[in-house]
Steps between C-alpha positions, in 0.01 A plus 500: 500500500567495126224255425170404659404153381179321587521141608321309769270705720705621794396580855558869424266479198230332707535771762471772234189336357341492845596864553335604173184312590507664842494844334195401294317365806584809708368731228179297478449520875552876491249535218243297694549703818460829311192374315341381823582830669329682214188284549515378141409153375724319252231526235483879533878546493516269200235705321700818556825342382354300211546156659274226630458435871692175457794693352503733800503189721799369303686828558422501872594134546836543326411270210524771236680834462299797364660717230655833614208706367253292702710545814492878457123499440445281807711742703274786388172315546593384851649838600817313592726807472773308318500194728422274202692683228820474704497123437525531119878468467523191722198343332654558159800289601283235664282448194787345303635148556823516697706384201379800294514782755852612406414513131181696569705767676751510215228556240401823674858630462561376145640734237504207257341155508577222251289183520514176304209257552441149369197355683242770575450870431714717727308610810543867411313438173221272621129583497290437812324209329832341405627545857196325645526220245862443605389493863234241422763284326715485814561154644446437780195730471498836677190659649308786338624757754863416426438530126338842547787612722751403230294674231490819708876486560575446132277791396685727745829399335365616165516859623856486364360585154365836619796600716678828426770513385399194298740204522609320185318167481586218260322165481588203280276196521501166327231452236371201697388736777253660259367164382430360847127551570524568872139543613358429154466682171328814628758554774777459244328743262481764772864438588616535140302824459663631817846410371430695181403807702804472729737444207395833352600697808803724458705351784419134424665270246328167447660225292413141414755220473366294209484122528647495149816674617794259466705690761384594848740620769221465757475121509621498862167651605330824602678782685469870575771766516419812701718810495438721799500880477852507647624275217531178703374189317321196637408168337182325614402140420207300631389139478254292703437785747871528575709791382851636472584870510860544389707813552842385381608753231640234264175303499298815439722601207478154344123486546461842336720388209298179464179701496642718223568190292147372566355831382702483180371148432135582570253669268530879500244697706306588184507141373397377845190720512408383151547141617264556796243659270521191278441271798196705602358462152531123529323468837 
């Protein structure tokens, strides 16, 4: 199909959500069986893995997904012989909301990623503190385990910056994103410092769309263009936990052209880093 568009939740989507949760629950049950077989209490396994006993309980009860490194360590500590590590790929898919799973897979294959954001810092550029603050702002509220699961998933996505060969990554964000004190002043300070560090990386271009700019080709809202290693382009948009992943060539070409115009209207990468430094000085 040329275009996958999110609308009302379908029966197929509900089934997929249940399937993902089933994977998480099955992994947790396996972990519990292996821990019990090894004669190890949750507190002891947690100590070895660097987690609390309550976190181990969350993993075993399917309320939270451990990061890949923790899964491998648990496999070693419980002498599981790969029975836990084999779940990593399925758990990686399950840790993302259904509406984002396709995009998460695309990011791993990206040769180029172009992102324009207007409300919050792009997930690939967020600090852990900023991620948790966003989770705590969610309405209706989400539980602590869900927030931690989303933080873990987002941190895994950030491996894209260290991939070899390095993809080309370009981010343009509205100035208002940098002024919005999600989580308070200290969280924002840490986020701005992180943006400075990321903007200085060789494969990352970071630009700010000034509120003073009289022309802005991005008024229709945020979007991301991903070019896969085989040259195929995709356009991703998301709003209110619904998304559209478009594959029609014409739409991808137009979105790429629009992004080029947005970049030309925004502050240059050098000016953008200077702008962030100025904001830090004012906090």
